[in-house]
C-alpha positions as CSV (number, residue, x, y, z in Angstrom):
1,M,-1.5,-50.8,-13.7
2,A,-2.4,-48.3,-16.5
3,E,-4.4,-51.0,-18.6
4,R,-6.7,-51.7,-15.4
5,K,-7.4,-48.1,-14.8
6,A,-8.3,-48.0,-18.7
7,Q,-10.6,-50.8,-18.6
8,W,-12.4,-49.6,-15.4
9,Q,-13.1,-46.2,-17.0
10,N,-14.4,-48.1,-20.2
11,D,-16.8,-50.2,-18.1
12,Y,-17.9,-47.2,-15.8
13,I,-18.5,-45.3,-19.3
14,A,-20.4,-48.1,-21.0
15,K,-22.5,-48.6,-17.9
16,T,-23.2,-45.0,-17.2
17,Y,-23.8,-43.2,-20.6
18,D,-25.3,-43.8,-23.9
19,R,-23.1,-43.0,-27.2
20,I,-24.6,-41.2,-30.2
21,N,-22.3,-41.3,-33.1
22,L,-22.4,-37.8,-34.9
23,T,-21.5,-37.0,-38.6
24,V,-21.1,-33.8,-39.9
25,P,-19.9,-32.0,-43.3
26,K,-16.2,-32.0,-43.5
27,G,-15.0,-28.8,-42.0
28,Q,-18.0,-28.7,-39.6
29,K,-15.8,-30.4,-36.7
30,D,-13.5,-27.6,-36.7
31,I,-15.9,-25.0,-36.5
32,I,-17.8,-26.9,-33.8
33,K,-14.5,-27.2,-31.9
34,A,-13.7,-23.6,-32.0
35,H,-17.2,-22.6,-30.8
36,A,-16.9,-25.1,-27.8
37,D,-13.4,-23.8,-27.2
38,K,-15.2,-20.2,-26.7
39,H,-18.2,-21.1,-24.7
40,D,-17.7,-24.5,-23.2
41,G,-14.4,-24.8,-22.1
42,G,-13.2,-26.8,-25.3
43,S,-15.5,-29.6,-24.8
44,V,-17.4,-30.5,-27.9
45,N,-19.2,-33.1,-26.0
46,A,-20.5,-30.3,-23.4
47,F,-21.2,-28.0,-26.4
48,I,-23.5,-30.6,-28.1
49,N,-25.4,-31.6,-25.0
50,R,-26.1,-28.0,-24.1
51,A,-27.4,-27.5,-27.8
52,I,-29.8,-30.5,-27.7
53,T,-31.1,-29.6,-24.3
54,N,-31.6,-26.0,-25.1
55,Q,-33.4,-27.2,-28.4
56,M,-35.7,-29.8,-26.6
57,E,-36.6,-26.9,-23.9
58,R,-37.4,-24.8,-26.7
59,D,-39.5,-27.7,-28.3
60,G,-41.4,-27.8,-25.3
61,T,-39.9,-31.0,-24.0
62,P,-40.7,-30.8,-20.3
63,D,-37.6,-32.4,-18.7
64,T,-34.6,-33.5,-20.7
65,T,-33.1,-35.4,-17.6
66,P,-33.5,-39.0,-18.1
67,T,-35.3,-41.1,-15.3
68,E,-34.1,-44.2,-13.8
C-alpha cells in the first residue's frame, strides 16, 4: 500500500510541478536551511520560491504566476 501511495505522489508531483536542480557552494546549503528555519517554517523550497518571486517582482516581471 505504501508503494502505491508513493507512486501516486510521484505521478502527481511530475504532472503538477517543474523541477529545478540548484547547486550552491559547499556550506551554503546549511546557511540557507538555517535561514529557512527562521523565516519559512523550515522549508528551503518555500524560501527559494519566495526569493525568486521577490527578485522577479523587483526586476519588473509583471506576474510570476504561470498561466495555463
